[in-house]
N, C-alpha and C positions, 0 to 999 in steps of 0.2 A: 773606796770612799762612797761611790755612787751606790754600790750594791748594799752596803750596810745601811745607808740612808734610806733606801727604798724598803728594806726589810723592817726597819723600825718606824717607817713613815715619818721621817724627820726632814721637813723641807729645808732647814738651814744646812743640814749635812749634804743633802743632794745639791744644793746651790754651791756648797764648797767644792763638790766634785766637778761641777760645771766650770768653776774658776780655774781648775787645773787644765782642762781643755787640751789634752795632748794631741787630738786629731785635727784641730783647727788648722794647724800649720800645713800639713800635707794637702788638705782640701784646698787651701789658698794656693798652694803650689800647683795643683792641677789647674786651677782657674788661670793663673798667670802663664802656665805652660801652654794652655789653649789660646791665650791672648796673643802670644808671640809665636805660636806654633813651634814649640821646642819639644821634640819627641823625648829627648833625654830627661828633661825636667818632669814631663808628664809621667814617664815610666817610673822614675825614682819616687815621685809623690804617690803614685798608685801602689807601688810595692810597700812603701812606708805605711800608707793607709790600711792596706790589706793586713799587714802584719799586726798593726795596732788593733784592728777590729778583732782578729782572731785571738790575740792575747787578752783583750778586754772580755770577750765572751768566755774564754777558758777560765780566767781568774774568777769571774762572777759566778760561773757554773760551779766551780769548786767551793766557793764560799756558801752558796745556796745549798749545795749538797751536804755540807758539813753542818749547816745551821739547823737547829731543831724547830725554828720558826719559819714556816713557809706559807703564812697567811697572805691573801691578796689585800694589800694595803691601798689606801687612796692614792698614794704616790705612784704605785705600780700601775693601777688602773688608769691614771691620768695620762699614761704614755701608750695606751693601747688603741686609741681611736683618733688618729690624726685626721685633720680636715683641711679644707682650702685655707682656713685661717692660719694654720701652721705653715703652709707654703708661703703665704704673704709675709709672715714674720721672718722666715728664713731668707727670703729674697731681700727684704729691707735690712736684715741683719748682715747679710753678705755684702751689701753695698756699703754699710757703715764700717764693716771690717776692712774692706779694701781701702776706704778713705783713711781709716786709722793707720794702716800700714804705710800708705803714701805720705801721710803727714806725721808719722811716728807719734801717734796719740795712744799711749798705752792704756789710758783710762777708758777710751772708747772700746778697746778690745775686750776689756773686762765685761762691759755691758753686752757686747756681741756674744761672748762665751756663755753668758747666762741666758740670753734670749734664744739662742740656737743651740740647745743642749744636744750633745753628741754621745757622750758615754752613758748617761742614764738610760736612754733607749736601748743601748746594747746590753746593759745589765738586765733590763726587762726582757729582752730576747732570751738571755740566759735563764731567767726565771721561768719563762714559758717552756723552754726546751727541757729544763730539769724537772719541772713539776708536771709536765704533760699538758700544759695549757698552750697548745699550739696556736690558738687564736690570738693569745696575748703576744706570742713570739712574732706572728705575722704582722700584727698591728704595730708593734714597736719597731719591727724591721722596716716597715713602710715609713714610719716617722724618721728613722735614721737616714734612709735613702732620700727622703724628701729634703731634709736639712742639708745633706751632703751635696745633692745635685743643685739645689737652689743657691747655696753659698758659692759653689764652684762657678755656676753660670753667671751669678751676679759679679763675681770677681773678674771673670772674662770680660763682661760688658764694660765695667768701670775701668779696667785696665786699658781696653781699646780706646775708650773715650778720653783717657789721659795720654793717648799717643804712644802706648806701648806697641812694639812691632811696627815701626815706621816704614820698614821695607815691604810690608805686606801690600798686595794689590787689592783693588776693589772686589775682585772675585773672591779673594780670601776672606774679606770682610763679610760678603754676602753668605759665604759658607758658614762663618761663625754665627751670624745672625740666625740662619736657618737651623743650625745645631742647637742654639739656645732655645729657640721657640719650640723645636721638636722635643727636647728634653723636658721642658716645663709642661708641654701639652700632654706628654705621657703620664705625668703625675696628676694632672687635673681630673682624669676619669676616676681612679679609685678614691681620691680625696673628696671629689664631689659626691660620690656614692655614700661615703662615710658621713659627710656633712648632712646629706639628705636624711640618712637614717637617724642621726642624732636629733635633727629638727623634728622628725616624725615622732620620736620618743618623747620629746619635750611637749609637743602638742597633745599626745595621748595622755601624758601625765597631768597636764592642766585640765583636760577633759574629765579625767577620773576624779581629780580633786574637786572640780566644780560639781560633779554628780554627788560626791560624798558630802560636800557642803550643803547641797539642797536636801 
């Protein structure tokens, strides 16, 4: 669904793919596994996530390879330059997602799935790999990794605040806090660079338009 929506630049179809959201479950599983330090849950969730990612990229690559249309659409391009704003959206979305799970609010999960898209970036990765646009693949891959890590870390933090893992010591909590900060800090650098590049492009565009206007 995501790949077809991207190829025809149909926002409603891409949103429909977001609603299916098959990868949100294992990412939440990773977050809760880290919260209670359950190696079994973390391992199962990681395996499920990895298999899902590989299947998504493989299916999308096949569809793109078979498709006679391989134009770069606005929907594809929109997923190739993630910034710090995407990180903020993913963190807030992850917090809302855990809250929805704890309170069994299915309607909130729908919003989380749309806000923190997971499969459309993977379809964009497949597009980049299939068409030789490796810059697109890298940008979309960074967006997927950003959403994945931010959602998982947010899930860990909210789960701990809701007293998951009551047998954990203060040392365990400090290790979890340090891990969350480190994971998000690693993302800040490339996302900050991308954000700065986009801001510079916008300023340059405005300057050119002002000159042309004069």
